[in-house]
C-alpha positions in Angstrom: 13.9 14.2 -3.5 13.6 10.4 -4.2 10.6 8.3 -4.1 9.5 4.8 -3.7 6.4 3.1 -4.8 4.5 1.0 -2.4 2.2 -1.4 -3.8 -0.4 -3.1 -1.4 -3.0 -5.7 -2.1 -5.4 -5.8 0.5 -8.9 -7.2 1.1 -11.3 -4.4 0.1 -12.8 -4.0 3.6 -9.4 -2.9 4.8 -8.9 -0.3 2.0 -9.9 2.7 3.9 -8.3 1.8 7.2 -4.9 1.2 5.3 -5.2 4.3 3.2 -5.7 6.4 6.7 -2.8 4.8 8.4 -0.4 5.4 5.4 -1.6 9.1 5.3 -1.0 9.4 9.0 2.8 8.2 8.4 3.3 10.7 5.7 1.8 9.4 2.2 0.3 12.2 0.5 -2.1 10.2 -1.5 -2.9 6.9 -3.3 -4.4 5.4 -6.3 -6.7 2.6 -5.8 -7.5 -0.3 -8.4 -10.7 -2.1 -7.6 -11.7 -5.9 -7.9 -8.3 -7.4 -8.2 -7.8 -11.2 -7.7 -4.9 -13.0 -6.6 -3.6 -16.7 -6.0 -1.2 -17.6 -3.3 0.3 -20.7 -1.8 -2.8 -22.3 -0.7 -5.3 -23.7 -3.0 -8.4 -21.3 -3.4 -11.7 -22.4 -2.0 -14.7 -22.9 -4.1 -18.4 -23.8 -3.7 -20.1 -25.5 -6.7 -17.3 -23.9 -9.1 -17.7 -20.3 -7.7 -14.8 -18.7 -6.2 -15.2 -17.8 -2.3 -12.3 -15.6 -2.2 -12.9 -12.0 -1.2 -12.4 -9.0 -3.5 -9.1 -7.0 -3.3 -7.9 -3.7 -4.0 -4.7 -2.6 -5.2 -3.5 0.4 -3.4 -0.4 2.4 -4.9 1.3 5.0 -3.0 4.2 7.3 -4.3 6.1 8.1 -1.2 9.5 10.0 -0.2 12.1 7.4 0.3 12.9 8.3 4.0 9.3 7.8 5.0 8.8 4.7 3.0 9.8 1.8 5.3 7.7 3.5 8.2 4.5 3.6 6.0 5.2 0.1 4.7 5.4 -1.2 8.3 2.4 0.5 9.3 0.2 -0.7 6.4 1.4 -4.2 7.4 0.2 -3.8 11.0 -3.2 -2.4 10.1 -3.9 -5.0 7.2 -2.7 -7.7 9.7 -0.9 -9.4 7.0 1.3 -11.3 9.2 -1.3 -12.6 11.6 -3.8 -13.5 9.0 -1.6 -15.1 6.1 -3.3 -15.0 2.8 -5.1 -11.7 3.3 -2.7 -9.6 1.3 0.8 -8.2 0.9 2.7 -5.1 0.5 6.0 -4.0 -0.9 7.9 -1.1 -2.2 9.9 -0.7 -5.4 12.4 2.1 -6.2 11.2 4.9 -8.5 13.8 6.2 -10.8 12.0 9.4 -11.9 8.7 11.0 -11.6 6.7 14.1 -13.0 3.7 15.6 -11.5 4.9 15.5 -7.9 5.8 19.3 -7.6 3.0 19.9 -4.9 4.1 16.8 -2.9 7.7 17.6 -3.0 6.8 21.0 -1.2 4.4 19.6 1.2 7.1 16.7 2.1 10.2 19.1 2.4 9.9 20.1 6.0 8.9 16.7 7.1 11.7 14.8 5.3 14.4 17.4 6.5 13.4 16.5 10.3 13.7 12.8 9.3 17.3 13.3 7.8 
């Protein structure tokens, strides 16, 4: 079984909704890194030197490769990245190898066989 890592940077008020949507599409879990900051194309807003940007979370999903595109697209829909530029981003990278995923492999085997 091959895996992809979906990395999602999302405003913290969307974290729960994004996690729920990813699980509905086949993700078996996630790792959340709180209070991340980012900078995009636009200049950051400040008020008397204090940043006005919202807090972001980094969500890491290790998912089976046949499910990854569907999960990635669903994350984008739920987080409204295209409708609201600057609110976050999600992307996937190949995972060459992983350990500690035996339970997930057993759970995903039947689901992935239906996809193939």
